[in-house]
Steps between C-alpha positions, in 0.01 A plus 500: 500500500787740581640471146157561351500833685842583354374426148188707563709798611714486186189486281334787691799732478555410136139550396465840667818640346512321166298756308732784600809288441384394155425861414854598598669199342462636149659828610811354670734604219344846488541542874865404493563728203322796658755557773356683800136460396382204710296716739317667209443165326364343819259788557369485145456122498327490837253773399419324172441167672290659778257656253347156444205430733593328829864481396785453748868557435808423706598756762797401717711192410313168479706200602521161671821405682634249747642704787765387750535680834854537627341676799178325601171690506390572854250269667425726800169643368367150430620365836318773691177436310528120512677435833419129506631429149847405387589767245744361245594722205682343207791714366393412144168625369330617183454874455282646228373843404197577285460869419235649267355840418232659287443849364192682629533840328758639257617850408320668786726806492558578134714226345610350830360400838390134471317349797597138570400245763708193574532198727810306601497165680828370644483158667746288697403135481652225713437256217762249616413508871313169504505473879281815519271423203680746269333823621521847354725669757412852384303675226520876450223688321573839344218691325589849379385788282713768335521772238773460239628831365729445201769743394836504323736769624876521505639556851876518473635157396162322544148525362202541730230261372211578730346452841235279659297637792279261690385312808574140597372260765701194599396228742526127560129452566547340843365562848656511844873481561580427135306793352709751302383800296574860405378772263721744309493793261786476253676664210704314239748710300642333187825575317717351227852526369561300181411137589491569875157563651455602861236638733462623854182438697458696824187451708315631803319261730141587584483492880263270686366499855693300757212257534492423125873504423632144458859612455574853628875466431471375142644822360812450711574172321337545158641847451349800326614453140610247239749544217480286186743461212482274194748456217450290187772357280500211251144409602605461864406730786666591829288674760544635850262615774623696802274588793608700805375718785798740484549477876852496645695233690320194637157639411577480128293228336413418142537239228693419186371282215690408184320348200649333194294370209596321180299360207374141499222469240286775346379717791615248763812616683730347756509696825751521785408713803713582804346685797661626819340712769161575651153477350521219248155415637279692740516228765879546496501880479703526823716191438811504281528218244732400218356295213596369159230413249515331160205457267313652207371849417224582255485878528759752620475869586564597135 
C-alpha cells in the first residue's frame, strides 16, 4: 500500500504541472537563447495558461525527494501530546511539495497589476517507518494572494523585473501542542543580471493575541526575509535560498538551502536539495536540522 501512495503522488504532481511543462517545452531553445528573459517568459506563459477556465499553473517548485536527516527532527512536540506513546522518527522520509496558482484578474493598473492566488503543500512522510504505520510526520499548508507588478528597469549592473505584494497564511492544520501557524504581509522584489536571477522577500508578521498564538517566537527562528538566487547553464540550474533574522550573536537564526537540477527526460528533472538551519517544516521551526534530499522535480521557479 505504501508504494501505491508513492506512485499516486508522482502521478498527481505530474498531472497538475504537465500542461505548463508541455507549454514551456517547445520554448526551451528560445528561453536559452533569450538570455536574461526567463522572468518575462514565465510571466507571459503563466498568464496565457491561466486564461483558460479553471486552469492551474505551477507556482513554487514541484518535487518529490527522499530526504535523509543528519540531524534528526525533534520528537518533543509529539511526546508532550502523546505521553504514553513511543515516538520513533525515522531519519529517512519522503518529502514532496505541490504548489499551484491561478490568475484572478489581470492588468488592473494599466498594463500591469495581476492578482494571483496560490496554494503550496509541503509534506514530510515517514513512508519507511513501518513500526509506526508510516505516518505523515508533518504537512504544511500555505495559501496566499498577491499582486504582481511587472517592470523592466536598469538599476546599475542589474535589471529590476518587478515586485509582488501580498499576504500569506501558513499552518500545519493541527491542534494542541503540535499546532503551528502564522500570517504575514510580504513583498518580493525580483532582479536579473544576464543568466542570474535573484529576489529578496521581506515580510512582516501579523500579530496575534497571546491566547491564539501557537508559536510567539517563530519570527526569532524563521527570520524576517528570504533571499533567492537561480542560475541556468547548459540546461542545468543551481539555486540558493537564504533566510535570516539579522539578529547578532547567539540570537542569530536562519536557514540555507541549495538546489541543483539536471535534465532527465522531457520536463522531468533530477533534483538534489541540501538544507541546513531552522524552519524546514513548521513543527521544526525552533529546531535546527541538516538534510540531504535526492529525487525528481517537475517545475522550478522559472
